[in-house]
Structures are given as C-alpha cells and as structure tokens.
C-alpha positions as CSV (number, residue, x, y, z in Angstrom):
1,M,-11.2,10.8,-41.9
2,N,-13.0,11.3,-39.0
3,R,-9.7,11.2,-36.7
4,F,-8.0,14.0,-39.3
5,R,-11.0,16.4,-38.6
6,T,-11.1,15.4,-34.9
7,A,-7.0,16.6,-35.1
8,L,-7.3,19.5,-37.0
9,T,-10.6,20.5,-34.6
10,A,-8.2,19.9,-31.6
11,A,-5.4,22.1,-32.9
12,A,-7.6,24.9,-34.0
13,V,-8.9,25.1,-30.2
14,A,-5.3,24.7,-28.9
15,G,-4.1,27.4,-31.1
16,S,-6.9,29.7,-30.5
17,M,-6.2,29.6,-26.9
18,V,-2.5,29.8,-27.1
19,I,-3.3,32.8,-29.5
20,G,-5.8,34.5,-27.0
21,G,-3.6,33.9,-24.0
22,V,-0.6,36.0,-25.6
23,V,-3.2,38.6,-26.6
24,G,-4.9,39.0,-23.1
25,A,-1.3,39.2,-21.1
26,T,0.0,41.7,-23.8
27,L,-3.1,44.0,-23.1
28,H,-2.9,43.0,-19.3
29,G,0.9,44.3,-19.5
30,V,0.2,47.2,-21.4
31,S,-2.7,48.5,-18.9
32,A,-0.6,47.9,-15.9
33,L,2.2,49.6,-17.4
34,S,0.0,52.6,-18.0
35,A,-1.7,52.3,-14.8
36,A,1.9,52.6,-13.1
37,A,2.9,55.3,-15.3
38,A,0.0,57.4,-14.3
39,T,0.5,56.5,-10.5
40,T,4.1,57.7,-10.8
41,A,3.3,60.8,-12.8
42,A,0.9,62.0,-10.0
43,S,3.4,61.5,-6.9
44,P,5.6,64.5,-6.3
45,S,9.3,62.2,-6.2
46,P,8.7,58.5,-5.7
47,S,12.0,57.3,-6.9
48,T,14.2,59.9,-4.8
49,G,12.0,59.4,-1.4
50,K,12.6,62.8,-0.8
51,F,9.7,64.7,0.6
52,V,8.2,67.4,-1.6
53,P,6.1,69.9,0.3
54,N,3.1,71.6,-1.4
55,E,4.0,75.3,-1.4
56,T,0.9,76.6,-3.1
57,A,-1.2,79.4,-1.5
58,A,-4.3,77.8,-0.8
59,H,-2.0,75.2,0.8
60,E,-0.1,77.4,2.8
61,A,-3.0,79.2,4.2
62,Q,-4.9,75.9,5.9
63,E,-1.4,74.6,7.6
64,S,-0.6,74.5,11.0
65,A,2.8,76.2,12.4
66,A,3.9,73.2,13.4
67,R,3.3,71.3,9.9
68,E,5.1,74.4,8.2
69,A,7.8,73.6,10.7
70,Q,8.1,70.0,10.0
71,E,8.1,71.0,6.0
72,N,10.5,73.5,6.5
73,A,12.9,70.6,8.2
74,G,12.4,68.3,5.3
75,Q,10.3,65.8,7.3
76,V,7.4,64.2,6.5
77,P,4.6,66.2,8.2
78,T,3.2,64.3,11.3
79,V,0.8,67.0,12.4
80,P,-2.4,68.3,10.5
C-alpha cells in the first residue's frame, strides 16, 4: 500500500506540473499577443514599411523646412 501511495503522489505532482505548464504557456501566449497587437496599433504603418508623416497642426508648427521637405518627398526625416 505504501508503494501505491508513493506512485499516486508522484502522479499527482507530475500531473499538476504539466497542467501548470500548459496554463502558464497559454497565459504567456495571450499576453504576448495582446502586447504585440497594442504595439502594432500604435505605429502608423508597420506592415508596409512606408513612412507616414504627422500632419497635425501642432506638429507642423514646430517642424523645420528641411524636415517638412523630407516628409513631403516620402522620406523618413533625418533632420529635427
């Protein structure tokens, strides 16, 4: 009977470790996916790789002429 209890306890410990690993991996996968979705939604156009300038009035008022010229040419600005 003592061997049976030992085997039963070992099976319970192993089973809980497997279940815990599956639950942990699932939760980690969900958090990684939602973090990736939040990051993707915040950037203008990550999938196309095309630069999208910020054309709001507040931003435009603080831009230099050189930066605006680069934006108008579709380039990623290299000047402040």
